[in-house]
VEXKE-83231 format. One record per residue (C-alpha): residue number from 1; residue in one letter; x, y, z. Coordinates in nm, 3 decimals. Layout:
<sites>
{i->NUM	aa->A	px->X	py->Y	pz->Z}
...
</sites>
This chain:
<sites>
{i->1	aa->M	px->-3.883	py->-1.858	pz->0.186}
{i->2	aa->A	px->-3.561	py->-1.915	pz->-0.009}
{i->3	aa->K	px->-3.247	py->-1.980	pz->0.188}
{i->4	aa->I	px->-2.963	py->-1.730	pz->0.156}
{i->5	aa->F	px->-2.600	py->-1.844	pz->0.142}
{i->6	aa->G	px->-2.266	py->-1.669	pz->0.099}
{i->7	aa->I	px->-1.970	py->-1.822	pz->-0.082}
{i->8	aa->D	px->-1.603	py->-1.733	pz->-0.065}
{i->9	aa->L	px->-1.497	py->-1.921	pz->-0.379}
{i->10	aa->G	px->-1.121	py->-1.912	pz->-0.356}
{i->11	aa->T	px->-0.847	py->-2.065	pz->-0.567}
{i->12	aa->A	px->-0.727	py->-2.278	pz->-0.274}
{i->13	aa->N	px->-1.031	py->-2.303	pz->-0.045}
{i->14	aa->T	px->-1.408	py->-2.259	pz->-0.055}
{i->15	aa->L	px->-1.602	py->-2.136	pz->0.248}
{i->16	aa->I	px->-1.981	py->-2.121	pz->0.271}
{i->17	aa->C	px->-2.190	py->-1.931	pz->0.524}
{i->18	aa->A	px->-2.566	py->-1.927	pz->0.579}
{i->19	aa->K	px->-2.787	py->-1.656	pz->0.721}
{i->20	aa->G	px->-2.832	py->-1.716	pz->1.092}
{i->21	aa->R	px->-2.574	py->-2.000	pz->1.100}
{i->22	aa->G	px->-2.237	py->-1.840	pz->1.022}
{i->23	aa->I	px->-1.969	py->-2.040	pz->0.842}
{i->24	aa->I	px->-2.097	py->-2.393	pz->0.775}
{i->25	aa->L	px->-1.843	py->-2.535	pz->0.529}
{i->26	aa->R	px->-1.467	py->-2.510	pz->0.477}
{i->27	aa->A	px->-1.312	py->-2.724	pz->0.203}
{i->28	aa->P	px->-1.025	py->-2.717	pz->-0.047}
{i->29	aa->S	px->-1.136	py->-2.598	pz->-0.392}
{i->30	aa->V	px->-1.031	py->-2.926	pz->-0.549}
{i->31	aa->V	px->-1.223	py->-3.185	pz->-0.749}
{i->32	aa->A	px->-1.138	py->-3.525	pz->-0.893}
{i->33	aa->I	px->-1.328	py->-3.615	pz->-1.209}
{i->34	aa->N	px->-1.370	py->-3.916	pz->-1.434}
{i->35	aa->D	px->-1.205	py->-3.819	pz->-1.763}
{i->36	aa->T	px->-1.464	py->-4.008	pz->-1.967}
{i->37	aa->S	px->-1.793	py->-3.922	pz->-1.801}
{i->38	aa->R	px->-1.678	py->-3.585	pz->-1.658}
{i->39	aa->E	px->-1.855	py->-3.676	pz->-1.335}
{i->40	aa->I	px->-1.709	py->-3.585	pz->-0.996}
{i->41	aa->V	px->-1.534	py->-3.873	pz->-0.820}
{i->42	aa->A	px->-1.417	py->-3.680	pz->-0.513}
{i->43	aa->L	px->-1.461	py->-3.331	pz->-0.374}
{i->44	aa->G	px->-1.284	py->-3.108	pz->-0.124}
{i->45	aa->M	px->-1.028	py->-3.265	pz->0.108}
{i->46	aa->S	px->-1.070	py->-3.616	pz->-0.035}
{i->47	aa->A	px->-0.991	py->-3.475	pz->-0.380}
{i->48	aa->K	px->-0.696	py->-3.272	pz->-0.250}
{i->49	aa->N	px->-0.546	py->-3.589	pz->-0.107}
{i->50	aa->M	px->-0.557	py->-3.732	pz->-0.461}
{i->51	aa->L	px->-0.354	py->-3.453	pz->-0.622}
{i->52	aa->G	px->-0.063	py->-3.606	pz->-0.810}
{i->53	aa->K	px->-0.171	py->-3.958	pz->-0.709}
{i->54	aa->T	px->-0.467	py->-4.038	pz->-0.935}
{i->55	aa->P	px->-0.490	py->-4.355	pz->-1.145}
{i->56	aa->E	px->-0.540	py->-4.348	pz->-1.520}
{i->57	aa->G	px->-0.880	py->-4.209	pz->-1.616}
{i->58	aa->I	px->-0.918	py->-3.979	pz->-1.315}
{i->59	aa->T	px->-0.786	py->-3.625	pz->-1.286}
{i->60	aa->A	px->-0.769	py->-3.419	pz->-0.966}
{i->61	aa->F	px->-0.725	py->-3.044	pz->-1.000}
{i->62	aa->R	px->-0.842	py->-2.697	pz->-0.899}
{i->63	aa->P	px->-1.104	py->-2.547	pz->-1.134}
{i->64	aa->L	px->-1.007	py->-2.191	pz->-1.030}
{i->65	aa->R	px->-0.681	py->-2.011	pz->-1.105}
{i->66	aa->G	px->-0.575	py->-1.665	pz->-1.003}
{i->67	aa->G	px->-0.898	py->-1.613	pz->-0.811}
{i->68	aa->V	px->-1.126	py->-1.667	pz->-1.113}
{i->69	aa->I	px->-1.288	py->-1.965	pz->-1.285}
{i->70	aa->A	px->-1.064	py->-2.153	pz->-1.529}
{i->71	aa->E	px->-1.278	py->-2.467	pz->-1.579}
{i->72	aa->Y	px->-1.640	py->-2.351	pz->-1.598}
{i->73	aa->E	px->-1.820	py->-2.686	pz->-1.608}
{i->74	aa->V	px->-1.618	py->-2.844	pz->-1.328}
{i->75	aa->A	px->-1.634	py->-2.530	pz->-1.110}
{i->76	aa->S	px->-2.014	py->-2.534	pz->-1.139}
{i->77	aa->K	px->-2.032	py->-2.900	pz->-1.037}
{i->78	aa->M	px->-1.796	py->-2.833	pz->-0.745}
{i->79	aa->V	px->-2.012	py->-2.547	pz->-0.617}
{i->80	aa->R	px->-2.324	py->-2.762	pz->-0.657}
{i->81	aa->G	px->-2.161	py->-3.037	pz->-0.451}
{i->82	aa->F	px->-2.062	py->-2.798	pz->-0.174}
{i->83	aa->L	px->-2.412	py->-2.643	pz->-0.166}
{i->84	aa->E	px->-2.572	py->-2.986	pz->-0.145}
{i->85	aa->V	px->-2.351	py->-3.077	pz->0.150}
{i->86	aa->S	px->-2.454	py->-2.746	pz->0.311}
{i->87	aa->G	px->-2.825	py->-2.826	pz->0.277}
{i->88	aa->A	px->-2.892	py->-2.537	pz->0.039}
{i->89	aa->F	px->-3.157	py->-2.710	pz->-0.170}
{i->90	aa->S	px->-3.511	py->-2.820	pz->-0.094}
{i->91	aa->I	px->-3.801	py->-2.956	pz->-0.299}
{i->92	aa->F	px->-3.968	py->-2.617	pz->-0.309}
{i->93	aa->S	px->-3.687	py->-2.364	pz->-0.340}
{i->94	aa->R	px->-3.341	py->-2.283	pz->-0.467}
{i->95	aa->P	px->-3.099	py->-2.070	pz->-0.267}
{i->96	aa->A	px->-3.008	py->-1.705	pz->-0.315}
{i->97	aa->I	px->-2.629	py->-1.672	pz->-0.329}
{i->98	aa->I	px->-2.386	py->-1.392	pz->-0.245}
{i->99	aa->V	px->-2.038	py->-1.463	pz->-0.381}
{i->100	aa->C	px->-1.718	py->-1.260	pz->-0.371}
{i->101	aa->I	px->-1.528	py->-1.155	pz->-0.682}
{i->102	aa->P	px->-1.180	py->-1.000	pz->-0.722}
{i->103	aa->H	px->-1.220	py->-0.623	pz->-0.753}
{i->104	aa->E	px->-1.034	py->-0.603	pz->-1.084}
{i->105	aa->A	px->-1.195	py->-0.910	pz->-1.243}
{i->106	aa->T	px->-1.296	py->-0.851	pz->-1.604}
{i->107	aa->G	px->-1.656	py->-0.846	pz->-1.724}
{i->108	aa->V	px->-1.605	py->-1.187	pz->-1.882}
{i->109	aa->E	px->-1.470	py->-1.329	pz->-1.555}
{i->110	aa->K	px->-1.763	py->-1.184	pz->-1.358}
{i->111	aa->R	px->-2.014	py->-1.327	pz->-1.605}
{i->112	aa->A	px->-1.845	py->-1.668	pz->-1.590}
{i->113	aa->L	px->-1.872	py->-1.668	pz->-1.211}
{i->114	aa->E	px->-2.239	py->-1.568	pz->-1.217}
{i->115	aa->D	px->-2.322	py->-1.830	pz->-1.480}
{i->116	aa->A	px->-2.139	py->-2.102	pz->-1.286}
{i->117	aa->I	px->-2.333	py->-2.021	pz->-0.968}
{i->118	aa->F	px->-2.664	py->-2.023	pz->-1.159}
{i->119	aa->E	px->-2.568	py->-2.353	pz->-1.321}
{i->120	aa->A	px->-2.504	py->-2.489	pz->-0.971}
{i->121	aa->G	px->-2.870	py->-2.423	pz->-0.889}
{i->122	aa->A	px->-2.893	py->-2.069	pz->-0.750}
{i->123	aa->R	px->-3.218	py->-1.870	pz->-0.775}
{i->124	aa->S	px->-3.035	py->-1.537	pz->-0.772}
{i->125	aa->V	px->-2.673	py->-1.426	pz->-0.753}
{i->126	aa->A	px->-2.522	py->-1.114	pz->-0.594}
{i->127	aa->L	px->-2.155	py->-1.022	pz->-0.627}
{i->128	aa->I	px->-1.952	py->-0.843	pz->-0.363}
{i->129	aa->D	px->-1.597	py->-0.714	pz->-0.407}
{i->130	aa->E	px->-1.357	py->-0.944	pz->-0.226}
{i->131	aa->P	px->-1.158	py->-0.663	pz->-0.056}
{i->132	aa->L	px->-1.481	py->-0.510	pz->0.081}
{i->133	aa->A	px->-1.594	py->-0.845	pz->0.221}
{i->134	aa->A	px->-1.250	py->-0.901	pz->0.378}
{i->135	aa->A	px->-1.252	py->-0.555	pz->0.535}
{i->136	aa->I	px->-1.599	py->-0.609	pz->0.681}
{i->137	aa->G	px->-1.489	py->-0.949	pz->0.812}
{i->138	aa->T	px->-1.193	py->-0.800	pz->0.997}
{i->139	aa->G	px->-1.409	py->-0.537	pz->1.165}
{i->140	aa->L	px->-1.283	py->-0.237	pz->0.970}
{i->141	aa->R	px->-1.539	py->0.045	pz->0.958}
{i->142	aa->V	px->-1.582	py->0.050	pz->0.581}
{i->143	aa->G	px->-1.859	py->0.312	pz->0.597}
{i->144	aa->A	px->-1.652	py->0.564	pz->0.791}
{i->145	aa->A	px->-1.504	py->0.879	pz->0.642}
{i->146	aa->K	px->-1.150	py->0.766	pz->0.723}
{i->147	aa->G	px->-0.942	py->0.556	pz->0.487}
{i->148	aa->S	px->-0.877	py->0.187	pz->0.560}
{i->149	aa->M	px->-0.635	py->-0.038	pz->0.371}
{i->150	aa->I	px->-0.686	py->-0.412	pz->0.330}
{i->151	aa->V	px->-0.443	py->-0.661	pz->0.173}
{i->152	aa->D	px->-0.588	py->-1.006	pz->0.110}
{i->153	aa->I	px->-0.322	py->-1.262	pz->0.013}
{i->154	aa->G	px->-0.520	py->-1.562	pz->-0.108}
{i->155	aa->G	px->-0.427	py->-1.877	pz->-0.292}
{i->156	aa->G	px->-0.419	py->-1.745	pz->-0.648}
{i->157	aa->S	px->-0.427	py->-1.366	pz->-0.620}
{i->158	aa->T	px->-0.360	py->-1.077	pz->-0.385}
{i->159	aa->E	px->-0.627	py->-0.809	pz->-0.353}
{i->160	aa->I	px->-0.529	py->-0.463	pz->-0.226}
{i->161	aa->A	px->-0.779	py->-0.187	pz->-0.160}
{i->162	aa->V	px->-0.818	py->0.148	pz->0.012}
{i->163	aa->I	px->-1.176	py->0.184	pz->0.138}
{i->164	aa->S	px->-1.369	py->0.489	pz->0.250}
{i->165	aa->H	px->-1.742	py->0.577	pz->0.276}
{i->166	aa->G	px->-1.840	py->0.220	pz->0.196}
{i->167	aa->G	px->-1.656	py->0.203	pz->-0.136}
{i->168	aa->I	px->-1.318	py->0.124	pz->-0.287}
{i->169	aa->V	px->-1.121	py->0.441	pz->-0.359}
{i->170	aa->S	px->-0.806	py->0.285	pz->-0.502}
{i->171	aa->A	px->-0.715	py->-0.078	pz->-0.557}
{i->172	aa->G	px->-0.460	py->-0.315	pz->-0.696}
{i->173	aa->S	px->-0.458	py->-0.684	pz->-0.778}
{i->174	aa->V	px->-0.180	py->-0.923	pz->-0.872}
{i->175	aa->R	px->-0.212	py->-1.289	pz->-0.967}
{i->176	aa->I	px->0.056	py->-1.374	pz->-0.712}
{i->177	aa->A	px->-0.022	py->-1.537	pz->-0.378}
{i->178	aa->G	px->0.011	py->-1.864	pz->-0.187}
{i->179	aa->D	px->0.023	py->-2.088	pz->-0.496}
{i->180	aa->Q	px->0.310	py->-1.885	pz->-0.639}
{i->181	aa->F	px->0.497	py->-1.920	pz->-0.308}
{i->182	aa->D	px->0.466	py->-2.300	pz->-0.342}
{i->183	aa->D	px->0.579	py->-2.293	pz->-0.707}
{i->184	aa->A	px->0.876	py->-2.075	pz->-0.612}
{i->185	aa->I	px->0.982	py->-2.326	pz->-0.344}
{i->186	aa->V	px->0.961	py->-2.614	pz->-0.594}
{i->187	aa->E	px->1.169	py->-2.422	pz->-0.850}
{i->188	aa->H	px->1.427	py->-2.308	pz->-0.592}
{i->189	aa->L	px->1.497	py->-2.663	pz->-0.471}
{i->190	aa->R	px->1.514	py->-2.786	pz->-0.830}
{i->191	aa->K	px->1.779	py->-2.528	pz->-0.914}
{i->192	aa->T	px->1.984	py->-2.524	pz->-0.593}
{i->193	aa->R	px->1.947	py->-2.882	pz->-0.467}
{i->194	aa->S	px->1.874	py->-3.075	pz->-0.790}
{i->195	aa->T	px->1.572	py->-3.218	pz->-0.611}
{i->196	aa->L	px->1.216	py->-3.223	pz->-0.739}
{i->197	aa->I	px->0.931	py->-3.205	pz->-0.489}
{i->198	aa->G	px->0.556	py->-3.172	pz->-0.541}
{i->199	aa->T	px->0.353	py->-2.862	pz->-0.466}
{i->200	aa->A	px->0.188	py->-3.037	pz->-0.170}
{i->201	aa->T	px->0.533	py->-3.093	pz->-0.018}
{i->202	aa->A	px->0.623	py->-2.731	pz->-0.092}
{i->203	aa->E	px->0.310	py->-2.622	pz->0.094}
{i->204	aa->D	px->0.412	py->-2.839	pz->0.390}
{i->205	aa->L	px->0.754	py->-2.673	pz->0.390}
{i->206	aa->K	px->0.599	py->-2.327	pz->0.376}
{i->207	aa->R	px->0.378	py->-2.404	pz->0.674}
{i->208	aa->G	px->0.635	py->-2.604	pz->0.869}
{i->209	aa->C	px->0.949	py->-2.393	pz->0.851}
{i->210	aa->G	px->0.868	py->-2.110	pz->0.611}
{i->211	aa->S	px->0.907	py->-1.745	pz->0.704}
{i->212	aa->A	px->0.922	py->-1.411	pz->0.529}
{i->213	aa->H	px->1.155	py->-1.242	pz->0.779}
{i->214	aa->A	px->1.479	py->-1.359	pz->0.940}
{i->215	aa->A	px->1.344	py->-1.274	pz->1.286}
{i->216	aa->F	px->1.098	py->-1.562	pz->1.246}
{i->217	aa->D	px->1.345	py->-1.837	pz->1.155}
{i->218	aa->K	px->1.200	py->-2.185	pz->1.219}
{i->219	aa->G	px->1.506	py->-2.406	pz->1.170}
{i->220	aa->E	px->1.497	py->-2.702	pz->0.931}
{i->221	aa->M	px->1.253	py->-2.958	pz->0.797}
{i->222	aa->T	px->1.318	py->-3.291	pz->0.624}
{i->223	aa->V	px->1.119	py->-3.374	pz->0.309}
{i->224	aa->A	px->1.125	py->-3.643	pz->0.042}
{i->225	aa->G	px->1.162	py->-3.584	pz->-0.330}
{i->226	aa->R	px->1.339	py->-3.714	pz->-0.639}
{i->227	aa->N	px->1.705	py->-3.646	pz->-0.712}
{i->228	aa->L	px->1.719	py->-3.513	pz->-1.068}
{i->229	aa->L	px->2.075	py->-3.634	pz->-1.121}
{i->230	aa->S	px->2.023	py->-3.998	pz->-1.024}
{i->231	aa->G	px->1.648	py->-4.020	pz->-1.085}
{i->232	aa->L	px->1.610	py->-4.189	pz->-0.747}
{i->233	aa->G	px->1.415	py->-4.092	pz->-0.438}
{i->234	aa->A	px->1.595	py->-3.875	pz->-0.185}
{i->235	aa->T	px->1.537	py->-3.693	pz->0.143}
{i->236	aa->I	px->1.679	py->-3.347	pz->0.206}
{i->237	aa->K	px->1.683	py->-3.100	pz->0.493}
{i->238	aa->V	px->1.546	py->-2.759	pz->0.398}
{i->239	aa->S	px->1.611	py->-2.454	pz->0.615}
{i->240	aa->S	px->1.385	py->-2.163	pz->0.691}
{i->241	aa->G	px->1.640	py->-1.939	pz->0.520}
{i->242	aa->E	px->1.607	py->-2.134	pz->0.196}
{i->243	aa->I	px->1.230	py->-2.087	pz->0.204}
{i->244	aa->R	px->1.278	py->-1.712	pz->0.258}
{i->245	aa->E	px->1.510	py->-1.697	pz->-0.039}
{i->246	aa->A	px->1.264	py->-1.895	pz->-0.253}
{i->247	aa->V	px->0.961	py->-1.676	pz->-0.180}
{i->248	aa->R	px->1.148	py->-1.345	pz->-0.186}
{i->249	aa->E	px->1.058	py->-1.257	pz->-0.547}
{i->250	aa->P	px->0.680	py->-1.318	pz->-0.528}
{i->251	aa->L	px->0.666	py->-1.144	pz->-0.189}
{i->252	aa->Y	px->0.844	py->-0.837	pz->-0.325}
{i->253	aa->E	px->0.604	py->-0.823	pz->-0.621}
{i->254	aa->I	px->0.316	py->-0.811	pz->-0.372}
{i->255	aa->I	px->0.493	py->-0.535	pz->-0.178}
{i->256	aa->D	px->0.546	py->-0.339	pz->-0.502}
{i->257	aa->A	px->0.170	py->-0.367	pz->-0.571}
{i->258	aa->I	px->0.096	py->-0.237	pz->-0.221}
{i->259	aa->K	px->0.330	py->0.059	pz->-0.278}
{i->260	aa->H	px->0.167	py->0.134	pz->-0.613}
{i->261	aa->T	px->-0.179	py->0.136	pz->-0.455}
{i->262	aa->L	px->-0.054	py->0.373	pz->-0.186}
{i->263	aa->E	px->0.087	py->0.602	pz->-0.455}
{i->264	aa->T	px->-0.256	py->0.628	pz->-0.622}
{i->265	aa->T	px->-0.439	py->0.697	pz->-0.295}
{i->266	aa->P	px->-0.562	py->1.054	pz->-0.228}
{i->267	aa->P	px->-0.340	py->1.233	pz->0.027}
{i->268	aa->E	px->-0.622	py->1.277	pz->0.279}
{i->269	aa->L	px->-0.676	py->0.902	pz->0.294}
{i->270	aa->S	px->-0.303	py->0.826	pz->0.288}
{i->271	aa->S	px->-0.263	py->1.004	pz->0.620}
{i->272	aa->D	px->-0.536	py->0.783	pz->0.768}
{i->273	aa->I	px->-0.356	py->0.470	pz->0.650}
{i->274	aa->Y	px->-0.028	py->0.586	pz->0.801}
{i->275	aa->D	px->-0.213	py->0.650	pz->1.127}
{i->276	aa->Y	px->-0.418	py->0.330	pz->1.142}
{i->277	aa->G	px->-0.204	py->0.088	pz->0.940}
{i->278	aa->I	px->-0.272	py->-0.196	pz->0.696}
{i->279	aa->M	px->-0.492	py->-0.498	pz->0.770}
{i->280	aa->L	px->-0.363	py->-0.828	pz->0.633}
{i->281	aa->T	px->-0.592	py->-1.124	pz->0.555}
{i->282	aa->G	px->-0.594	py->-1.448	pz->0.354}
{i->283	aa->G	px->-0.392	py->-1.766	pz->0.383}
{i->284	aa->G	px->-0.075	py->-1.585	pz->0.276}
{i->285	aa->A	px->-0.103	py->-1.366	pz->0.585}
{i->286	aa->M	px->-0.018	py->-1.675	pz->0.792}
{i->287	aa->L	px->0.336	py->-1.694	pz->0.652}
{i->288	aa->R	px->0.549	py->-1.609	pz->0.954}
{i->289	aa->G	px->0.690	py->-1.257	pz->0.950}
{i->290	aa->V	px->0.510	py->-1.138	pz->0.636}
{i->291	aa->D	px->0.353	py->-0.854	pz->0.836}
{i->292	aa->R	px->0.698	py->-0.747	pz->0.964}
{i->293	aa->L	px->0.844	py->-0.754	pz->0.612}
{i->294	aa->I	px->0.562	py->-0.545	pz->0.461}
{i->295	aa->S	px->0.583	py->-0.298	pz->0.751}
{i->296	aa->E	px->0.958	py->-0.252	pz->0.706}
{i->297	aa->K	px->0.927	py->-0.201	pz->0.330}
{i->298	aa->T	px->0.636	py->0.044	pz->0.344}
{i->299	aa->G	px->0.697	py->0.219	pz->0.675}
{i->300	aa->I	px->0.339	py->0.148	pz->0.781}
{i->301	aa->K	px->0.214	py->-0.061	pz->1.073}
{i->302	aa->V	px->0.070	py->-0.395	pz->0.954}
{i->303	aa->T	px->-0.179	py->-0.607	pz->1.150}
{i->304	aa->V	px->-0.274	py->-0.965	pz->1.070}
{i->305	aa->A	px->-0.647	py->-1.030	pz->1.112}
{i->306	aa->K	px->-0.748	py->-1.263	pz->1.396}
{i->307	aa->R	px->-0.905	py->-1.511	pz->1.151}
{i->308	aa->P	px->-0.726	py->-1.435	pz->0.823}
{i->309	aa->L	px->-0.845	py->-1.745	pz->0.637}
{i->310	aa->E	px->-1.210	py->-1.677	pz->0.720}
{i->311	aa->A	px->-1.219	py->-1.296	pz->0.693}
{i->312	aa->V	px->-1.391	py->-1.283	pz->0.353}
{i->313	aa->C	px->-1.660	py->-1.534	pz->0.449}
{i->314	aa->I	px->-1.714	py->-1.362	pz->0.785}
{i->315	aa->G	px->-1.764	py->-1.038	pz->0.592}
{i->316	aa->I	px->-2.023	py->-1.199	pz->0.362}
{i->317	aa->S	px->-2.196	py->-1.345	pz->0.669}
{i->318	aa->R	px->-2.221	py->-0.998	pz->0.824}
{i->319	aa->V	px->-2.373	py->-0.865	pz->0.503}
{i->320	aa->L	px->-2.629	py->-1.149	pz->0.519}
{i->321	aa->E	px->-2.717	py->-1.055	pz->0.878}
{i->322	aa->S	px->-2.739	py->-0.681	pz->0.807}
{i->323	aa->E	px->-3.105	py->-0.708	pz->0.698}
{i->324	aa->G	px->-3.039	py->-0.508	pz->0.382}
{i->325	aa->Q	px->-2.840	py->-0.230	pz->0.550}
{i->326	aa->M	px->-2.535	py->-0.325	pz->0.340}
{i->327	aa->G	px->-2.732	py->-0.397	pz->0.025}
{i->328	aa->D	px->-2.561	py->-0.114	pz->-0.163}
{i->329	aa->L	px->-2.239	py->-0.319	pz->-0.154}
{i->330	aa->L	px->-2.396	py->-0.591	pz->-0.371}
{i->331	aa->R	px->-2.460	py->-0.623	pz->-0.745}
{i->332	aa->Y	px->-2.757	py->-0.851	pz->-0.815}
{i->333	aa->R	px->-2.859	py->-1.065	pz->-1.106}
{i->334	aa->G	px->-3.163	py->-1.295	pz->-1.105}
{i->335	aa->R	px->-3.319	py->-1.558	pz->-1.324}
</sites>
């Protein structure tokens, strides 16, 4: 009997679950390849540690951008590597795969994802909308008559959806998320402090002293970079307030997308959302105070999921364990 696996193939991280085993792999969606042979040199965390530090002839990068595949060949090899580590293959069978896809992904983007998973060795591929998987993973009753709202702030995109009766009623998606927060921090320090830092350092700042709301101020943090005036290395102290200022614009674009989705939601479901609130998932949900900021700007209670980084994969895992009861949420394609 073929093994069945679920994949949350994110811009920043990849999670894999297996039927009966739960989540079995968590790794950064990063690969390092030999520029000549195009073979993978490093994968996951070991590749992430090489970002910006590779010698000539080797390139480390993310093959996904904005939640969809940007480098087809490399993405396929990355998925194959992760599946091999997870024990997905045997002499006699190839695995069946369920993988999430952004709700508003184009037909071309969906086909590219399916083809990449098949190229990685899958026997069959089923797609599930990312917001639905996230909602299931947080415990929201997606099959109920009431409306539920989920906001998934990932690495490359933010997915917003209102769900009722097991389907998405209204949705929004913006290619703004955690990566854009990091880029905004880099650009802010370049402009205001004449100091250039890498995106990895920006991510450390975001996690160490970053916040979205003044009530969650975390003081200062010292980081190293390059002074653009002298060209020499320098260390600077960056405050939580500076990080808030840096990420303000991308955060407000996400909030505008949430408001737009609310505006397109039927009134009957809108009242449910105002009663029950918004569920927040994804790595971006871990930015301190982002729930408070969204709540203040929308007037709706916001709750951060207990396991925001794993919500999508947990949702896929629950679909795997449902013994076909949630099969109507999937779109299959076989070979």
